[in-house]
MARBA-3410 file (N, C-alpha, C, O; in Angstrom, 1 decimal):
196
52.3,103.1,117.4,53.4,102.8,118.0,54.2,103.5,118.8,54.8,104.5,118.3 ~ 54.4,103.1,120.1,55.1,103.6,121.0,56.6,103.4,120.8,57.0,102.3,120.6 ~ 57.5,104.6,120.9,59.0,104.4,120.6,59.5,104.8,122.1,58.8,105.3,123.0 ~ 61.0,104.4,122.3,61.4,104.8,123.8,63.1,104.6,122.9,63.4,104.1,121.8 ~ 63.8,105.5,124.0,65.3,105.5,123.7,65.7,104.7,124.6,65.3,104.8,125.7
66.7,103.5,124.3,67.6,102.8,125.1,69.1,102.9,124.8,69.4,103.0,123.6 ~ 69.9,102.9,125.7,71.2,102.9,125.6,71.6,101.6,124.7,71.2,100.5,124.8 ~ 72.6,102.0,123.8,73.1,100.9,122.8,74.6,101.1,123.0,75.2,100.1,122.7 ~ 75.2,102.0,123.4,76.7,102.0,123.5,77.3,102.9,124.5,76.9,104.0,124.4 ~ 78.2,102.7,125.2,78.8,103.5,126.3,80.2,103.5,126.4,80.7,102.4,126.3
80.8,104.4,126.5,82.2,104.6,126.7,82.4,105.3,128.3,82.3,106.5,128.6 ~ 82.8,104.2,129.1,82.8,104.8,130.6,84.0,105.0,131.1,84.8,104.1,131.0 ~ 84.2,106.3,131.7,85.3,107.0,132.5,86.8,107.4,131.4,88.0,107.5,131.8 ~ 86.2,107.4,130.0,87.2,107.9,129.1,87.8,109.3,129.8,87.3,110.1,130.6 ~ 89.4,109.3,129.3,89.8,110.7,129.7,90.0,111.3,128.4,90.2,110.8,127.3
89.8,113.0,128.7,89.6,113.7,127.7,91.2,114.1,127.2,92.0,114.6,127.9 ~ 91.4,113.9,126.0,92.9,113.9,125.8,93.2,115.3,124.7,94.2,115.4,124.1 ~ 92.3,116.2,124.6,92.2,117.4,124.1,91.2,118.1,124.2,90.1,117.4,124.1 ~ 91.0,119.4,124.5,89.7,120.3,124.2,90.3,121.4,123.3,91.4,122.0,123.6 ~ 89.5,121.5,122.1,89.5,122.7,121.2,89.0,123.2,120.9,88.3,122.8,120.0
88.8,124.7,121.3,87.5,125.3,121.1,87.7,126.0,119.7,86.8,126.8,119.3 ~ 88.7,125.8,119.0,88.7,126.6,117.5,88.3,125.7,116.5,88.7,125.8,115.4 ~ 87.4,124.7,116.8,87.0,123.3,115.9,85.6,123.8,116.1,85.2,124.4,117.2 ~ 84.7,123.5,114.7,83.3,123.9,114.6,82.6,122.9,115.3,81.4,122.9,115.1 ~ 83.1,121.9,116.3,82.1,121.1,117.2,82.2,119.7,116.9,82.6,119.3,115.8
81.8,118.7,117.8,82.0,117.3,117.5,82.9,117.0,118.9,83.5,117.8,119.6 ~ 82.9,115.5,118.9,83.7,114.9,119.8,84.6,114.0,118.9,83.9,113.1,118.3 ~ 85.9,114.1,118.7,86.8,113.2,118.1,87.1,112.0,119.2,87.2,112.2,120.4 ~ 87.1,110.3,118.5,87.0,109.5,119.4,87.8,108.4,118.5,87.5,108.0,117.3 ~ 89.0,108.0,119.2,89.5,106.9,118.8,88.7,105.8,117.9,87.8,105.1,118.5
89.0,105.6,116.5,87.8,104.7,116.0,88.0,103.3,116.5,87.2,102.4,116.3 ~ 89.2,103.0,117.3,88.9,101.7,117.7,87.9,101.3,118.8,87.5,100.1,118.9 ~ 87.7,102.4,119.8,87.0,102.8,120.7,85.3,102.7,120.3,84.4,102.0,120.8 ~ 85.1,103.6,119.1,83.9,103.6,118.4,83.5,102.1,117.8,82.3,101.6,117.8 ~ 84.4,101.5,117.3,84.0,100.1,116.7,83.8,99.0,117.9,83.1,98.0,117.7
84.4,99.2,119.0,84.3,98.3,119.9,82.9,98.3,120.7,82.6,97.4,121.5 ~ 82.2,99.4,120.4,80.9,99.4,121.2,79.5,99.8,119.9,78.3,99.8,120.2 ~ 80.1,100.1,118.8,79.2,100.3,117.7,78.6,101.5,117.7,77.4,101.6,117.6 ~ 79.5,102.6,117.9,79.0,103.9,117.7,79.8,104.5,116.2,81.0,104.6,115.9 ~ 78.7,104.9,115.3,79.0,105.4,114.3,79.7,106.9,113.8,79.5,107.9,114.6
80.2,107.1,112.8,80.7,108.7,112.7,79.3,109.5,112.3,78.5,109.1,111.5 ~ 79.1,110.7,113.1,78.3,111.5,112.9,77.0,111.1,113.9,76.0,111.8,114.0 ~ 77.1,110.1,114.6,76.2,109.5,115.5,75.8,110.6,116.7,76.7,111.1,117.3 ~ 74.6,110.9,117.0,74.7,112.0,118.3,74.9,111.0,119.7,74.3,109.9,119.8 ~ 75.6,111.7,120.5,76.1,111.3,121.8,75.6,112.0,122.6,75.2,113.1,122.2
75.4,111.7,124.1,75.7,112.6,125.1,76.7,112.5,125.9,77.2,111.3,125.9 ~ 77.3,113.2,126.6,78.6,113.1,127.3,78.5,113.9,128.7,78.3,115.2,128.9 ~ 78.6,112.9,129.7,78.7,113.6,130.9,80.1,113.7,131.6,80.8,112.7,131.6 ~ 80.6,114.7,132.0,81.6,115.0,132.7,81.7,114.7,134.3,81.4,115.5,135.2 ~ 82.3,113.6,134.5,82.6,113.0,135.9,83.2,114.0,137.0,83.0,113.8,138.2
84.1,115.2,136.4,84.9,115.9,137.1,83.9,117.1,137.6,84.1,117.5,138.8 ~ 83.1,117.7,136.9,82.5,118.9,137.0,80.9,119.0,137.0,80.3,120.1,137.3 ~ 80.2,117.5,136.7,78.8,117.3,136.4,78.2,118.0,134.9,77.0,118.0,134.7 ~ 79.1,118.4,134.0,78.4,119.3,132.9,78.1,118.0,132.1,78.9,117.0,132.0 ~ 76.8,118.1,131.5,76.2,117.2,130.5,76.1,117.8,129.3,75.6,118.9,129.4
76.4,117.5,128.2,76.0,118.2,126.7,76.0,116.8,125.7,76.6,115.8,125.8 ~ 75.1,117.4,124.7,75.1,116.5,123.3,76.0,117.1,122.4,76.3,118.3,122.5 ~ 76.7,116.3,121.3,77.2,116.6,120.2,77.1,115.4,119.2,76.3,114.5,119.5 ~ 78.0,115.4,118.1,78.4,114.3,117.2,79.4,113.7,117.2,80.3,114.2,117.9 ~ 79.7,112.7,116.5,80.8,111.8,116.6,81.7,111.8,115.3,81.1,111.6,114.2
83.1,111.9,115.3,84.2,112.0,114.6,85.2,111.0,114.8,85.9,111.0,115.8 ~ 85.4,110.1,113.6,86.4,108.9,114.1,87.8,109.8,114.2,88.2,110.6,113.4 ~ 88.6,109.3,115.3,89.9,109.5,115.4,90.9,108.6,115.1,90.6,107.5,114.8 ~ 91.8,109.0,115.2,93.2,107.7,114.7,93.2,106.6,115.5,93.4,106.6,116.8 ~ 93.0,105.5,114.7,92.9,104.2,115.4,93.9,103.9,116.4,95.0,104.0,116.0
93.8,103.4,117.5,94.9,103.1,118.5,95.2,104.1,119.3,95.7,103.9,120.4 ~ 94.9,105.7,118.7,95.5,106.8,119.4,95.2,106.9,120.8,96.0,107.3,121.7 ~ 93.9,106.5,121.1,93.1,106.7,122.5,92.6,108.0,122.8,92.3,108.4,123.9 ~ 92.6,108.9,121.5,91.9,110.0,121.7,90.6,110.3,121.8,89.7,110.0,121.0 ~ 90.4,111.1,122.8,88.9,111.9,123.3,89.1,113.2,123.3,89.6,113.8,124.2
88.7,113.8,122.0,88.8,115.2,121.8,87.6,115.9,121.7,86.9,115.8,120.7 ~ 87.3,116.8,122.7,86.3,117.8,123.0,86.4,119.1,122.0,87.2,119.9,122.1 ~ 85.4,119.1,121.1,85.9,120.2,119.8,84.7,121.5,120.2,83.7,121.2,121.0 ~ 84.8,122.6,119.7,84.2,123.8,119.7,83.9,124.1,121.0,84.8,124.2,121.9 ~ 82.4,124.4,121.0,81.7,125.1,122.4,82.0,124.4,123.3,82.4,125.0,124.3
81.7,123.0,123.2,81.5,122.1,124.3,83.2,121.8,124.9,83.5,121.2,125.9 ~ 83.8,122.3,124.2,85.4,122.0,124.9,85.6,123.1,126.4,86.4,122.8,127.2 ~ 84.8,124.2,126.5,84.8,124.9,127.7,84.3,123.9,128.8,84.9,124.0,129.9 ~ 83.4,123.1,128.8,82.9,122.1,129.8,83.9,121.1,130.1,83.7,120.3,131.0 ~ 84.8,121.2,129.5,85.7,119.7,129.9,87.2,120.3,129.7,87.5,121.0,128.7
88.1,120.0,130.5,89.6,120.1,130.6,90.4,118.6,130.2,89.8,117.6,130.4 ~ 91.6,118.7,129.8,92.3,117.6,129.6,92.7,117.0,130.8,93.2,117.4,131.8 ~ 92.2,115.7,130.4,92.3,114.7,131.8,91.0,114.1,132.5,90.8,113.0,133.1 ~ 90.1,115.2,132.3,88.6,114.9,133.1,88.2,113.4,132.6,88.3,112.9,131.5 ~ 87.7,112.8,133.7,87.1,111.5,133.0,85.6,112.0,132.6,85.0,112.8,133.3
85.2,111.4,131.3,83.9,111.6,130.7,83.2,110.2,130.3,83.8,109.2,129.9 ~ 81.9,110.2,130.5,81.0,109.1,130.0,80.4,109.5,128.8,79.7,110.6,128.7 ~ 80.6,108.7,127.7,80.1,109.1,126.3,78.9,108.0,126.1,79.2,106.8,126.1 ~ 77.9,108.3,126.0,76.5,107.4,126.0,76.1,107.5,124.4,76.3,108.6,123.8 ~ 75.7,106.6,123.7,74.5,106.6,122.5,73.4,105.8,122.9,73.4,104.9,123.7
72.3,106.2,122.1,71.0,105.7,122.5,70.4,105.6,121.2,70.5,106.5,120.4 ~ 69.7,104.2,121.1,68.8,104.1,119.9,67.3,104.0,120.0,66.8,103.5,121.0 ~ 66.7,104.4,119.1,65.2,104.7,119.2,64.7,103.3,118.7,64.9,102.9,117.6 ~ 63.9,102.6,119.7,63.5,101.4,119.6,61.8,101.3,119.9,61.4,102.0,120.8 ~ 60.9,100.5,119.3,59.7,100.1,119.2,59.4,99.7,120.6,60.1,98.8,121.0
58.8,100.1,121.2,58.5,99.6,122.9,57.7,98.2,122.8,57.8,97.5,123.8 ~ 57.0,97.8,121.9,56.3,96.4,121.6,57.2,95.6,121.3,57.3,94.5,121.7 ~ 58.3,96.1,120.5,59.2,95.0,119.9,60.4,94.8,121.1,60.8,93.6,121.3 ~ 60.7,95.7,121.5,61.6,95.3,122.9,61.1,94.4,123.7,61.8,93.5,124.2 ~ 59.8,94.6,124.0,59.0,93.4,124.9,59.1,92.0,124.4,59.2,91.1,125.1
59.0,91.9,122.9,59.3,90.7,122.4,60.6,90.3,122.3,60.9,89.1,122.6 ~ 61.2,91.0,121.9,62.7,90.6,121.4,64.1,90.8,122.3,65.1,90.3,122.1 ~ 63.6,91.8,123.2,64.8,92.4,124.1,65.6,93.5,123.4,65.4,94.1,122.3 ~ 66.8,93.8,124.3,67.5,95.0,123.7,69.0,94.5,124.3,69.3,93.9,125.3 ~ 69.9,95.1,123.2,71.5,95.1,123.8,72.4,96.2,123.9,72.4,97.0,122.9
73.0,96.3,124.7,73.9,97.5,125.0,75.6,96.8,125.0,75.9,95.6,125.4 ~ 76.5,97.7,124.6,77.7,97.3,124.8,78.5,98.4,125.6,78.3,99.6,125.3 ~ 79.3,98.2,126.6,79.6,99.1,127.7,81.4,98.9,127.7,82.0,97.9,128.0 ~ 81.9,99.8,127.3,83.6,99.8,127.1,84.0,100.6,128.8,83.9,101.8,129.0 ~ 84.4,99.8,129.7,85.0,100.6,130.7,86.5,100.9,130.4,87.3,100.0,130.0
87.1,102.2,130.7,88.3,102.2,130.5,89.2,102.6,131.6,88.9,102.9,132.8 ~ 90.4,102.5,131.1,91.5,102.6,132.1,92.0,104.2,132.0,91.4,104.9,131.1 ~ 93.0,104.6,132.9,93.3,105.8,132.4,94.2,106.2,131.3,94.6,107.3,131.1 ~ 94.6,105.1,130.5,94.9,105.8,129.3,94.1,105.3,127.9,94.6,105.0,126.8 ~ 92.6,105.5,128.3,91.8,105.0,127.6,91.6,103.6,126.7,90.9,103.4,125.7
92.4,102.8,127.3,92.3,101.2,126.9,91.5,100.6,127.5,91.0,101.0,128.6 ~ 91.1,99.5,126.9,89.8,98.5,127.5,90.1,97.7,128.6,90.6,96.6,128.5 ~ 89.9,98.3,129.9,89.8,97.6,131.0,89.0,96.4,131.2,89.5,95.4,131.9 ~ 87.7,96.5,130.5,86.5,95.7,130.5,85.7,95.9,129.5,85.6,97.0,129.0 ~ 84.8,94.7,129.0,84.0,95.1,127.7,82.6,94.3,128.5,82.7,93.1,129.0
81.7,95.0,128.5,80.4,94.3,129.2,79.3,94.3,128.2,79.2,95.3,127.5 ~ 78.6,93.5,128.0,77.1,93.4,127.3,76.2,93.1,128.2,76.1,92.1,128.8 ~ 75.3,94.5,128.4,74.1,94.4,129.0,72.9,94.2,128.3,72.8,94.9,127.3 ~ 71.9,93.4,128.7,70.8,93.1,127.9,69.6,93.2,128.8,69.6,92.9,130.0 ~ 68.4,93.6,127.8,66.9,93.3,128.3,66.6,92.2,127.7,66.6,92.0,126.5
66.2,91.3,128.6,65.8,90.0,128.2,64.4,89.6,128.5,64.1,89.6,129.7 ~ 63.3,89.3,127.6,61.7,89.3,127.8,61.9,87.7,128.9,62.7,86.7,128.9 ~ 61.1,88.0,129.7,60.7,86.7,130.7,59.1,86.7,130.4,58.1,87.2,130.9 ~ 59.2,85.9,129.4,57.5,85.6,129.2,56.7,84.8,130.3,55.5,84.9,130.3 ~ 57.2,84.2,131.0,56.6,83.3,132.2,56.3,84.1,133.4,55.5,83.6,134.2
57.0,85.4,133.7,56.7,86.1,134.8,56.0,87.4,134.2,55.5,88.2,135.0 ~ 56.0,87.8,132.9,55.7,88.8,132.0,56.1,89.9,132.7,55.4,90.7,133.3 ~ 57.6,90.0,132.5,58.4,91.1,132.6,59.6,91.3,131.9,60.0,90.3,131.3 ~ 60.4,92.2,131.9,61.9,92.2,131.3,62.9,92.2,132.2,62.9,93.1,133.0 ~ 63.8,91.2,132.4,64.9,90.8,133.0,66.0,91.7,132.6,66.0,92.2,131.5
66.9,91.9,133.3,68.0,92.7,133.2,69.3,91.9,133.3,69.5,91.1,134.3 ~ 70.3,92.0,132.3,71.6,91.1,132.5,72.6,91.9,132.0,72.6,92.5,131.0 ~ 73.7,91.8,133.0,75.2,92.5,132.2,76.0,91.3,132.6,75.9,90.6,133.5 ~ 76.9,91.2,131.6,77.9,90.3,131.6,79.4,90.7,130.9,79.6,91.3,129.8 ~ 80.4,90.4,131.8,81.8,90.7,131.3,82.3,89.7,130.6,82.7,88.6,131.0
82.2,90.2,128.9,83.0,89.6,127.8,84.1,89.5,127.4,84.5,88.6,126.6 ~ 85.1,90.7,128.2,86.4,90.8,127.9,87.0,91.9,128.9,86.8,93.1,129.2 ~ 88.0,91.1,129.2,89.1,92.1,130.2,90.2,92.4,129.6,90.5,91.7,128.7 ~ 91.0,93.5,129.9,92.2,94.2,129.3,92.3,93.5,127.9,93.0,92.4,127.8 ~ 91.7,94.1,127.0,91.7,93.7,125.7,92.7,94.3,125.0,93.1,93.7,124.0
93.3,95.4,125.4,94.2,96.1,124.8,95.3,96.2,125.9,95.1,96.4,127.1 ~ 96.5,96.0,125.4,97.9,95.9,126.3,97.8,97.5,126.6,97.4,98.5,125.9 ~ 98.4,97.4,127.9,98.5,98.7,128.4,99.9,99.3,127.9,99.9,100.5,127.9 ~ 101.2,98.4,127.6,102.0,99.3,126.7,102.4,98.7,125.6,102.6,97.5,125.7 ~ 102.5,99.2,124.4,102.6,99.0,123.0,103.8,98.7,122.8,104.7,99.4,123.4
104.3,97.6,122.0,105.8,97.2,121.4,106.6,98.2,120.7,106.2,98.4,119.6 ~ 107.5,98.8,121.1,108.1,100.0,119.9,108.1,99.3,118.8,108.1,98.1,118.7 ~ 108.1,100.2,117.7,108.0,99.9,116.4,109.8,99.7,115.9,110.7,100.2,116.6 ~ 109.9,99.2,115.0,111.7,98.8,114.7,111.9,100.3,114.2,111.0,101.1,113.9 ~ 113.3,100.7,114.1,113.3,101.8,113.2,113.4,101.6,111.8,113.6,100.5,111.3
113.1,102.6,111.2,112.7,102.4,109.9,114.0,102.1,108.8,115.1,102.6,109.1 ~ 114.0,101.4,107.6,115.4,101.1,107.0,115.7,102.2,106.7,115.0,103.1,106.9 ~ 117.0,102.4,106.2,118.0,103.5,105.5,117.4,103.8,104.4,116.8,102.9,103.8 ~ 117.3,105.0,103.9,116.5,105.7,102.9,117.6,105.3,101.6,118.8,105.6,101.7 ~ 117.0,104.7,100.4,117.8,104.3,99.2,118.0,105.6,98.6,117.2,106.6,98.8
119.3,105.7,97.8,119.2,106.9,97.0,118.3,107.2,96.1,117.8,106.4,95.3 ~ 118.1,108.4,96.1,117.0,108.8,95.0,117.6,109.6,93.8,118.1,110.7,94.0 ~ 117.4,108.8,92.4,118.1,109.6,91.4,117.5,110.7,90.7,118.1,111.3,89.8 ~ 116.3,111.0,91.3,115.7,112.2,90.8,115.4,113.0,92.0,114.4,113.7,92.0 ~ 116.1,113.1,93.0,116.0,114.1,94.1,116.6,115.5,93.8,117.8,115.5,93.8
116.0,116.6,93.5,116.7,117.7,93.2,117.5,118.1,93.9,118.5,118.7,93.3 ~ 117.5,118.1,95.4,118.7,118.6,96.2,120.2,117.6,95.7,121.3,118.1,95.6 ~ 119.8,116.3,95.6,121.1,115.5,95.3,121.7,115.8,94.0,122.9,115.9,93.8 ~ 120.7,116.0,93.0,120.7,116.3,91.6,121.8,117.6,91.5,122.8,117.7,90.8 ~ 121.4,118.4,92.2,122.1,120.0,92.3,123.6,119.9,92.7,124.6,120.5,92.2
123.6,118.8,94.0,125.1,118.5,94.4,125.8,117.9,93.4,127.0,118.2,93.3 ~ 125.2,116.9,92.3,126.1,116.3,91.4,126.0,117.2,90.3,126.6,116.7,89.3 ~ 125.6,118.4,90.1,125.7,119.1,89.0,124.7,118.8,88.0,124.9,119.2,86.8 ~ 123.4,117.7,88.4,122.8,117.6,87.0,121.4,118.3,87.2,120.9,118.6,88.2 ~ 120.9,118.5,85.9,119.9,119.5,85.9,118.7,118.7,86.4,118.7,117.4,86.3
117.5,119.4,87.1,116.7,118.8,87.4,115.6,118.0,86.3,115.7,118.4,85.1 ~ 114.8,117.1,86.6,113.9,116.7,85.7,112.8,117.4,85.3,112.4,118.3,86.0 ~ 112.1,117.2,84.0,111.1,118.4,83.9,110.0,118.0,84.6,109.8,116.9,85.1 ~ 109.2,118.9,84.8,107.9,118.8,85.9,107.0,117.5,85.2,107.2,117.1,84.0 ~ 106.2,117.1,86.1,105.2,116.2,85.5,104.2,116.7,84.9,103.8,117.8,85.2
103.6,115.9,84.0,102.7,116.6,82.9,101.1,116.3,83.6,100.2,115.5,83.2 ~ 100.9,117.2,84.6,99.7,117.3,85.3,99.2,118.7,85.8,100.0,119.7,85.8 ~ 98.0,118.8,86.2,97.7,120.1,86.8,96.9,119.9,87.7,96.0,119.0,87.6 ~ 97.0,120.7,88.9,96.2,120.9,90.0,94.7,121.0,89.8,93.9,121.0,90.7 ~ 94.4,121.2,88.6,93.0,121.8,88.3,92.4,120.4,87.8,91.2,120.2,87.8
93.4,119.1,87.4,92.6,118.2,86.8,91.8,117.6,88.1,92.1,117.7,89.3 ~ 90.6,116.8,87.5,89.5,116.3,88.4,90.4,115.2,89.1,91.2,114.5,88.5 ~ 90.0,115.1,90.7,90.4,114.1,91.7,90.3,112.7,91.1,89.4,112.7,90.2 ~ 91.0,111.6,91.4,90.4,110.3,91.1,89.3,109.8,91.4,88.8,110.4,92.4 ~ 88.6,109.0,91.1,87.6,108.6,91.5,87.3,107.9,93.0,88.1,107.1,93.5
86.4,108.2,93.6,86.0,107.8,95.1,86.1,106.3,95.5,85.5,105.5,94.9 ~ 86.8,106.0,96.3,86.9,104.7,96.6,86.4,104.2,98.2,87.2,104.3,99.1 ~ 85.5,103.8,98.3,84.7,103.5,99.4,85.2,102.5,100.4,84.9,102.4,101.6 ~ 86.1,101.6,99.7,86.8,100.7,100.4,87.9,100.9,101.1,88.3,100.0,101.8 ~ 88.4,102.0,101.1,89.4,102.8,102.0,89.1,103.1,103.3,90.0,103.6,104.1
88.0,102.9,103.7,87.5,103.5,105.0,86.8,102.3,105.7,86.2,102.5,106.8
END
C-alpha cells in the first residue's frame, strides 16, 4: 500500500493575535475556525508566515469560540509577530489507490483581517475514469459567513441582594454563616465528556 499526504484543511491568511514565548508550545485557534475546516485539537499543522517566509509545524489547541484568536505559542512565537498573516494547513495520510478510486476533499477558510470568514471553499480531487486521471475542482460554498460587526450584548441585570454575602452581613452586624462542609482534598466530580 502506497500512502500520500493530502491537504484536508486550510486557514488562509488568518492574522496572528498573540505571540506568547512563555508557553510550552502549540498554536491556539478559535474553536469556531477549527470546526469550520475540520481541524482537531492536538492535530499537527504546518504554519506558513506570509510576512517573513518562516515555515514551521506544531499542534493545535482550541481557543475561545468566536474570539478570532490565532496565538502562536512557545519557541515558534519568535517566528511570528502580532498582525502577521499566516496560512495554517492540516494534512491527511491517504491510501493512494483509495484516492484514485474515491477521490479526496479539503475545506479552505479564507479569512478577512479580523479572522472572520470571507469565503469558504470545498476543494476536491475527483476520479475521472473515462480519461483515466484525477480532476481538480474548487467551489465556493459560503461567503461572508460571519458578520464583520457583532451585535453588542445587553447590559447585565441588576444584582439581587445576597443574604449570605459576608461583606453585606458585616455591614448589618450579622455573623458570617458557617463554612461549607467540604474539603479541597475531596475527589473532583466525575468527568462529563458532554461538556466539550
